[in-house]
N, C-alpha and C positions, 0 to 999 in steps of 0.2 A: 319771408319766413321759410319757404320751401328751400331756398338756397342755404339757410342756416342749418336746417334739418339734414340736408344732403352733406354738408361739411361735417357735422357732428357724426353722422353715420360713417363717413369716410375715415374720420379720425378714430372712431371706435373700431372699425374693421382693421385699420392699420395696427392699432395697439394690440388687438387680439392676435393678429398675425405675428407680431413681434414677440409676444409672450409665448406663442406656440413654437416659434423658431428657437427661442431661448430654451424652452423645456426640452425640445428635441436634441439640441446641442448638448445639454447637460446629461440627458439619457445616454446618448451615444458615447460621450466621454466616460461615463461610469462603466460602460460595457467594454471599453478598450482594453485589450491585453489580458490583464488579470494575473499574468504569470510574473513571478519575481525573477529578476536576473540571477543566474547562478553565481554562487560565491566562488570566485576563481581560486581562492586559497584553500577551499574545502576539498579534500580528497577522500575518496572512499577508504574506509579503514580495513575492509576485508581484502585478503589476497585472493580468495575464491568464494564462490557461492554454491551451495548444495541445495537444490530445490527438492522438496519432499512432498508428495501428494498422499493424503490419507483418505482411505475409503474404509468400508466396514471390514475391519480386522486384517488390513494389509497396508503397507507403505509401498510407494513406487518412487525410486530415486532417479533424478535426471542423469546421474553418473554414480558409479560405485567407487571411483578413485578421485581424490582431490589432492593438490599439493600441500605440503606442510606450511603452517603459518596461521594467520587469522582467517577463520572460515565463518561465513554467515550461513546459518542453517535456516531455510525459509520453509515453513509448513503451510500448505494450502489444504484446507479441509474440503475435499471433493466428495465426501460421503454425506450421510443423512443424520449421523449422530455426532455428539461432541467428542473431540480427540485432542491430544497434546503430543508433544515430541520431547522426549527426555534423552539426554546423552548420558549413558551409564559410565560410572567410574570417574577418575580424575581427568580433566578438571571439572567435568560435569557441566550441566546447563539444561535449560528447559524453556519451552514456550509456555504461554498461558493455555489453559483449556479453552478451545475455541469451538464455536458452533459451525454447522454446515455453511459453506460459502465464505467463511472468514479465513484470514491468514494471519500469521504471527511469525516472528523470527528472533533469533539471538545469535550473538557472535561468541566465538571461542577460539583460543589459540591452541593448535594441536601439533604434536610431534609426529613423525612417521609411526605408523602402527595400524592396527585394526580396531575399530570402534563400533559399539552397538547403540542403536537408537531404539526406543520403545515407547509405547503409549501407556501412561500410568492410570488411565481412566478405567474404573471397574476392573473387569477381568480381560480387557482387550489384549494385553500382552500374552496371556495364556491362550488366547484364541488366534494368535498369529501376528499380532502387531509388533513385530520386532524385525530389525534388519541391520546388517553390518555394512560398513563402508571402510575403505582403506585410505589412509593418508600416506602419501609417498614422499 
């Protein structure tokens, strides 16, 4: 009888070990990679990127000149209040109004010239949230 109990315990232990190993393998498989392979045929549509940091009543641009073509304007709200980024005139464009710590962007095709960006939230523009950049 002891021998049967030992055999049953041995089989139960092996089954438990097998189930644990299978669960671990499934868990590790689910954690693998997670990143999708890039689409080789997909190319960025913007010719240039202009990064704009918003704080209270000021913008900071990473460059004041960009080449003509399709430009992605990327707004990062580094302030404490909600802000947006509006391109004045034709062809125009705007981000959403975003909260502190958020970012948003839009693309626009621009010819050479000088363009104005401003914040349309409340009276932010009147308080200095306006900046120019040049497209060459």
